[in-house]
PyMOL CGO cylinders between C-alpha atoms (Angstrom):
from pymol import cmd
from pymol.cgo import CYLINDER

trace = [
    CYLINDER, -85.25, -141.73, 26.73, -88.85, -142.35, 25.61, 0.3, 1, 1, 1, 1, 1, 1,
    CYLINDER, -88.85, -142.35, 25.61, -88.57, -139.42, 23.23, 0.3, 1, 1, 1, 1, 1, 1,
    CYLINDER, -88.57, -139.42, 23.23, -85.46, -140.91, 21.60, 0.3, 1, 1, 1, 1, 1, 1,
    CYLINDER, -85.46, -140.91, 21.60, -87.14, -144.31, 21.32, 0.3, 1, 1, 1, 1, 1, 1,
    CYLINDER, -87.14, -144.31, 21.32, -90.15, -142.69, 19.62, 0.3, 1, 1, 1, 1, 1, 1,
    CYLINDER, -90.15, -142.69, 19.62, -87.88, -140.83, 17.18, 0.3, 1, 1, 1, 1, 1, 1,
    CYLINDER, -87.88, -140.83, 17.18, -86.04, -144.03, 16.22, 0.3, 1, 1, 1, 1, 1, 1,
    CYLINDER, -86.04, -144.03, 16.22, -89.30, -145.92, 15.68, 0.3, 1, 1, 1, 1, 1, 1,
    CYLINDER, -89.30, -145.92, 15.68, -90.72, -143.05, 13.64, 0.3, 1, 1, 1, 1, 1, 1,
    CYLINDER, -90.72, -143.05, 13.64, -87.59, -142.89, 11.49, 0.3, 1, 1, 1, 1, 1, 1,
    CYLINDER, -87.59, -142.89, 11.49, -87.69, -146.65, 10.91, 0.3, 1, 1, 1, 1, 1, 1,
    CYLINDER, -87.69, -146.65, 10.91, -91.33, -146.40, 9.87, 0.3, 1, 1, 1, 1, 1, 1,
    CYLINDER, -91.33, -146.40, 9.87, -90.56, -143.58, 7.42, 0.3, 1, 1, 1, 1, 1, 1,
    CYLINDER, -90.56, -143.58, 7.42, -87.71, -145.59, 5.87, 0.3, 1, 1, 1, 1, 1, 1,
    CYLINDER, -87.71, -145.59, 5.87, -89.90, -148.68, 5.47, 0.3, 1, 1, 1, 1, 1, 1,
    CYLINDER, -89.90, -148.68, 5.47, -92.76, -146.62, 4.04, 0.3, 1, 1, 1, 1, 1, 1,
    CYLINDER, -92.76, -146.62, 4.04, -90.43, -144.87, 1.58, 0.3, 1, 1, 1, 1, 1, 1,
    CYLINDER, -90.43, -144.87, 1.58, -89.16, -148.24, 0.38, 0.3, 1, 1, 1, 1, 1, 1,
    CYLINDER, -89.16, -148.24, 0.38, -92.71, -149.44, -0.18, 0.3, 1, 1, 1, 1, 1, 1,
    CYLINDER, -92.71, -149.44, -0.18, -93.62, -146.35, -2.13, 0.3, 1, 1, 1, 1, 1, 1,
    CYLINDER, -93.62, -146.35, -2.13, -90.60, -146.55, -4.44, 0.3, 1, 1, 1, 1, 1, 1,
    CYLINDER, -90.60, -146.55, -4.44, -91.55, -148.82, -7.30, 0.3, 1, 1, 1, 1, 1, 1,
    CYLINDER, -91.55, -148.82, -7.30, -89.82, -149.45, -10.56, 0.3, 1, 1, 1, 1, 1, 1,
    CYLINDER, -89.82, -149.45, -10.56, -91.71, -148.40, -13.65, 0.3, 1, 1, 1, 1, 1, 1,
    CYLINDER, -91.71, -148.40, -13.65, -93.58, -151.29, -15.20, 0.3, 1, 1, 1, 1, 1, 1,
    CYLINDER, -93.58, -151.29, -15.20, -92.70, -152.49, -18.68, 0.3, 1, 1, 1, 1, 1, 1,
    CYLINDER, -92.70, -152.49, -18.68, -94.02, -149.93, -21.07, 0.3, 1, 1, 1, 1, 1, 1,
    CYLINDER, -94.02, -149.93, -21.07, -93.34, -146.90, -18.94, 0.3, 1, 1, 1, 1, 1, 1,
    CYLINDER, -93.34, -146.90, -18.94, -94.60, -145.41, -15.74, 0.3, 1, 1, 1, 1, 1, 1,
    CYLINDER, -94.60, -145.41, -15.74, -97.85, -144.07, -17.13, 0.3, 1, 1, 1, 1, 1, 1,
    CYLINDER, -97.85, -144.07, -17.13, -101.21, -145.58, -16.46, 0.3, 1, 1, 1, 1, 1, 1,
    CYLINDER, -101.21, -145.58, -16.46, -103.58, -146.29, -13.63, 0.3, 1, 1, 1, 1, 1, 1,
    CYLINDER, -103.58, -146.29, -13.63, -102.80, -148.30, -10.54, 0.3, 1, 1, 1, 1, 1, 1,
    CYLINDER, -102.80, -148.30, -10.54, -104.70, -151.22, -12.09, 0.3, 1, 1, 1, 1, 1, 1,
    CYLINDER, -104.70, -151.22, -12.09, -102.51, -151.02, -15.20, 0.3, 1, 1, 1, 1, 1, 1,
    CYLINDER, -102.51, -151.02, -15.20, -99.32, -150.94, -13.14, 0.3, 1, 1, 1, 1, 1, 1,
    CYLINDER, -99.32, -150.94, -13.14, -100.51, -153.91, -11.08, 0.3, 1, 1, 1, 1, 1, 1,
    CYLINDER, -100.51, -153.91, -11.08, -101.44, -155.81, -14.23, 0.3, 1, 1, 1, 1, 1, 1,
    CYLINDER, -101.44, -155.81, -14.23, -98.03, -155.23, -15.83, 0.3, 1, 1, 1, 1, 1, 1,
    CYLINDER, -98.03, -155.23, -15.83, -96.23, -156.12, -12.60, 0.3, 1, 1, 1, 1, 1, 1,
    CYLINDER, -96.23, -156.12, -12.60, -97.83, -159.56, -12.84, 0.3, 1, 1, 1, 1, 1, 1,
    CYLINDER, -97.83, -159.56, -12.84, -96.45, -160.19, -16.34, 0.3, 1, 1, 1, 1, 1, 1,
    CYLINDER, -96.45, -160.19, -16.34, -93.09, -161.37, -15.03, 0.3, 1, 1, 1, 1, 1, 1,
    CYLINDER, -93.09, -161.37, -15.03, -91.37, -164.62, -15.88, 0.3, 1, 1, 1, 1, 1, 1,
    CYLINDER, -91.37, -164.62, -15.88, -93.00, -167.65, -14.33, 0.3, 1, 1, 1, 1, 1, 1,
    CYLINDER, -93.00, -167.65, -14.33, -96.50, -166.17, -14.40, 0.3, 1, 1, 1, 1, 1, 1,
    CYLINDER, -96.50, -166.17, -14.40, -99.17, -167.46, -16.74, 0.3, 1, 1, 1, 1, 1, 1,
    CYLINDER, -99.17, -167.46, -16.74, -99.38, -165.32, -19.85, 0.3, 1, 1, 1, 1, 1, 1,
    CYLINDER, -99.38, -165.32, -19.85, -96.09, -163.57, -19.19, 0.3, 1, 1, 1, 1, 1, 1,
    CYLINDER, -96.09, -163.57, -19.19, -94.31, -161.47, -21.77, 0.3, 1, 1, 1, 1, 1, 1,
    CYLINDER, -94.31, -161.47, -21.77, -95.67, -159.60, -24.77, 0.3, 1, 1, 1, 1, 1, 1,
    CYLINDER, -95.67, -159.60, -24.77, -99.14, -161.13, -24.70, 0.3, 1, 1, 1, 1, 1, 1,
    CYLINDER, -99.14, -161.13, -24.70, -99.63, -160.23, -21.05, 0.3, 1, 1, 1, 1, 1, 1,
    CYLINDER, -99.63, -160.23, -21.05, -98.24, -156.71, -21.37, 0.3, 1, 1, 1, 1, 1, 1,
    CYLINDER, -98.24, -156.71, -21.37, -100.33, -155.98, -24.47, 0.3, 1, 1, 1, 1, 1, 1,
    CYLINDER, -100.33, -155.98, -24.47, -103.37, -157.35, -22.67, 0.3, 1, 1, 1, 1, 1, 1,
    CYLINDER, -103.37, -157.35, -22.67, -102.77, -154.90, -19.84, 0.3, 1, 1, 1, 1, 1, 1,
    CYLINDER, -102.77, -154.90, -19.84, -102.44, -152.06, -22.33, 0.3, 1, 1, 1, 1, 1, 1,
    CYLINDER, -102.44, -152.06, -22.33, -105.68, -153.06, -24.05, 0.3, 1, 1, 1, 1, 1, 1,
    CYLINDER, -105.68, -153.06, -24.05, -107.49, -153.22, -20.72, 0.3, 1, 1, 1, 1, 1, 1,
    CYLINDER, -107.49, -153.22, -20.72, -106.16, -149.77, -19.79, 0.3, 1, 1, 1, 1, 1, 1,
    CYLINDER, -106.16, -149.77, -19.79, -107.21, -148.42, -23.21, 0.3, 1, 1, 1, 1, 1, 1,
    CYLINDER, -107.21, -148.42, -23.21, -110.76, -149.67, -22.63, 0.3, 1, 1, 1, 1, 1, 1,
    CYLINDER, -110.76, -149.67, -22.63, -110.84, -148.34, -19.06, 0.3, 1, 1, 1, 1, 1, 1,
    CYLINDER, -110.84, -148.34, -19.06, -109.68, -144.88, -20.15, 0.3, 1, 1, 1, 1, 1, 1,
    CYLINDER, -109.68, -144.88, -20.15, -111.60, -144.95, -23.45, 0.3, 1, 1, 1, 1, 1, 1,
    CYLINDER, -111.60, -144.95, -23.45, -108.42, -143.75, -25.13, 0.3, 1, 1, 1, 1, 1, 1,
    CYLINDER, -108.42, -143.75, -25.13, -106.41, -145.25, -27.97, 0.3, 1, 1, 1, 1, 1, 1,
    CYLINDER, -106.41, -145.25, -27.97, -103.09, -143.93, -26.62, 0.3, 1, 1, 1, 1, 1, 1,
    CYLINDER, -103.09, -143.93, -26.62, -102.27, -147.33, -25.07, 0.3, 1, 1, 1, 1, 1, 1,
    CYLINDER, -102.27, -147.33, -25.07, -103.15, -149.00, -28.40, 0.3, 1, 1, 1, 1, 1, 1,
    CYLINDER, -103.15, -149.00, -28.40, -100.30, -147.06, -29.97, 0.3, 1, 1, 1, 1, 1, 1,
    CYLINDER, -100.30, -147.06, -29.97, -97.81, -148.54, -27.49, 0.3, 1, 1, 1, 1, 1, 1,
    CYLINDER, -97.81, -148.54, -27.49, -98.72, -152.19, -28.09, 0.3, 1, 1, 1, 1, 1, 1,
    CYLINDER, -98.72, -152.19, -28.09, -95.69, -154.39, -28.63, 0.3, 1, 1, 1, 1, 1, 1,
    CYLINDER, -95.69, -154.39, -28.63, -97.50, -156.54, -31.20, 0.3, 1, 1, 1, 1, 1, 1,
    CYLINDER, -97.50, -156.54, -31.20, -98.85, -154.00, -33.69, 0.3, 1, 1, 1, 1, 1, 1,
    CYLINDER, -98.85, -154.00, -33.69, -101.19, -156.67, -35.14, 0.3, 1, 1, 1, 1, 1, 1,
    CYLINDER, -101.19, -156.67, -35.14, -103.32, -156.16, -32.00, 0.3, 1, 1, 1, 1, 1, 1,
    CYLINDER, -103.32, -156.16, -32.00, -104.00, -152.48, -32.75, 0.3, 1, 1, 1, 1, 1, 1,
    CYLINDER, -104.00, -152.48, -32.75, -107.31, -153.03, -34.63, 0.3, 1, 1, 1, 1, 1, 1,
    CYLINDER, -107.31, -153.03, -34.63, -108.63, -155.16, -31.78, 0.3, 1, 1, 1, 1, 1, 1,
    CYLINDER, -108.63, -155.16, -31.78, -107.49, -152.55, -29.26, 0.3, 1, 1, 1, 1, 1, 1,
    CYLINDER, -107.49, -152.55, -29.26, -109.19, -149.75, -31.19, 0.3, 1, 1, 1, 1, 1, 1,
    CYLINDER, -109.19, -149.75, -31.19, -112.36, -151.85, -31.39, 0.3, 1, 1, 1, 1, 1, 1,
    CYLINDER, -112.36, -151.85, -31.39, -112.24, -152.44, -27.65, 0.3, 1, 1, 1, 1, 1, 1,
    CYLINDER, -112.24, -152.44, -27.65, -111.90, -148.69, -27.03, 0.3, 1, 1, 1, 1, 1, 1,
    CYLINDER, -111.90, -148.69, -27.03, -114.72, -147.95, -29.52, 0.3, 1, 1, 1, 1, 1, 1,
    CYLINDER, -114.72, -147.95, -29.52, -116.96, -150.44, -27.73, 0.3, 1, 1, 1, 1, 1, 1,
    CYLINDER, -116.96, -150.44, -27.73, -116.08, -149.08, -24.26, 0.3, 1, 1, 1, 1, 1, 1,
    CYLINDER, -116.08, -149.08, -24.26, -116.69, -145.51, -25.42, 0.3, 1, 1, 1, 1, 1, 1,
    CYLINDER, -116.69, -145.51, -25.42, -119.81, -146.43, -27.37, 0.3, 1, 1, 1, 1, 1, 1,
    CYLINDER, -119.81, -146.43, -27.37, -118.32, -144.60, -30.35, 0.3, 1, 1, 1, 1, 1, 1,
    CYLINDER, -118.32, -144.60, -30.35, -117.66, -146.52, -33.56, 0.3, 1, 1, 1, 1, 1, 1,
    CYLINDER, -117.66, -146.52, -33.56, -115.87, -143.50, -35.04, 0.3, 1, 1, 1, 1, 1, 1,
    CYLINDER, -115.87, -143.50, -35.04, -112.84, -144.49, -32.92, 0.3, 1, 1, 1, 1, 1, 1,
    CYLINDER, -112.84, -144.49, -32.92, -112.18, -147.05, -35.68, 0.3, 1, 1, 1, 1, 1, 1,
    CYLINDER, -112.18, -147.05, -35.68, -111.52, -144.16, -38.08, 0.3, 1, 1, 1, 1, 1, 1,
    CYLINDER, -111.52, -144.16, -38.08, -108.19, -143.68, -36.30, 0.3, 1, 1, 1, 1, 1, 1,
    CYLINDER, -108.19, -143.68, -36.30, -106.91, -146.69, -38.24, 0.3, 1, 1, 1, 1, 1, 1,
    CYLINDER, -106.91, -146.69, -38.24, -105.73, -145.96, -41.78, 0.3, 1, 1, 1, 1, 1, 1,
    CYLINDER, -105.73, -145.96, -41.78, -105.85, -149.49, -43.23, 0.3, 1, 1, 1, 1, 1, 1,
    CYLINDER, -105.85, -149.49, -43.23, -109.34, -150.51, -44.40, 0.3, 1, 1, 1, 1, 1, 1,
    CYLINDER, -109.34, -150.51, -44.40, -108.87, -154.12, -43.25, 0.3, 1, 1, 1, 1, 1, 1,
    CYLINDER, -108.87, -154.12, -43.25, -107.90, -152.87, -39.79, 0.3, 1, 1, 1, 1, 1, 1,
    CYLINDER, -107.90, -152.87, -39.79, -110.93, -150.55, -39.72, 0.3, 1, 1, 1, 1, 1, 1,
    CYLINDER, -110.93, -150.55, -39.72, -113.23, -153.43, -40.69, 0.3, 1, 1, 1, 1, 1, 1,
    CYLINDER, -113.23, -153.43, -40.69, -111.79, -155.59, -37.91, 0.3, 1, 1, 1, 1, 1, 1,
    CYLINDER, -111.79, -155.59, -37.91, -112.20, -152.73, -35.44, 0.3, 1, 1, 1, 1, 1, 1,
    CYLINDER, -112.20, -152.73, -35.44, -115.86, -152.33, -36.47, 0.3, 1, 1, 1, 1, 1, 1,
    CYLINDER, -115.86, -152.33, -36.47, -116.41, -156.08, -36.02, 0.3, 1, 1, 1, 1, 1, 1,
    CYLINDER, -116.41, -156.08, -36.02, -115.00, -155.92, -32.48, 0.3, 1, 1, 1, 1, 1, 1,
    CYLINDER, -115.00, -155.92, -32.48, -117.22, -152.90, -31.75, 0.3, 1, 1, 1, 1, 1, 1,
    CYLINDER, -117.22, -152.90, -31.75, -120.29, -154.76, -32.97, 0.3, 1, 1, 1, 1, 1, 1,
    CYLINDER, -120.29, -154.76, -32.97, -119.60, -158.04, -31.21, 0.3, 1, 1, 1, 1, 1, 1,
    CYLINDER, -119.60, -158.04, -31.21, -121.75, -158.97, -28.23, 0.3, 1, 1, 1, 1, 1, 1,
    CYLINDER, -121.75, -158.97, -28.23, -120.42, -158.07, -24.79, 0.3, 1, 1, 1, 1, 1, 1,
    CYLINDER, -120.42, -158.07, -24.79, -118.45, -160.82, -23.13, 0.3, 1, 1, 1, 1, 1, 1,
    CYLINDER, -118.45, -160.82, -23.13, -119.01, -159.65, -19.61, 0.3, 1, 1, 1, 1, 1, 1,
]
cmd.load_cgo(trace, "trace")
């Protein structure tokens, strides 16, 4: 009887654990770090900064953390790309990241973000 009780408890634990591990992909796909996924999960309705601004902010943070412009390419508001590239350039310590932008105005903005003093 104890063995059956242990099996039932173990099965219940596995079911609960499986439910906790199954998560829906955050807005913008299932790629990214745990911090990115957490950030995007907090962009829901009713939260401060919800929507596009929040999601793009998460993408920019992930871009800086990974020192990669791939998240910059998936920004919802494309006007934020130069800022995102500048943030990546600054995080990587490599101003040549700005050369990934074709528009000279965008490149100049990227360079200005790279050269701005650190905020943290």
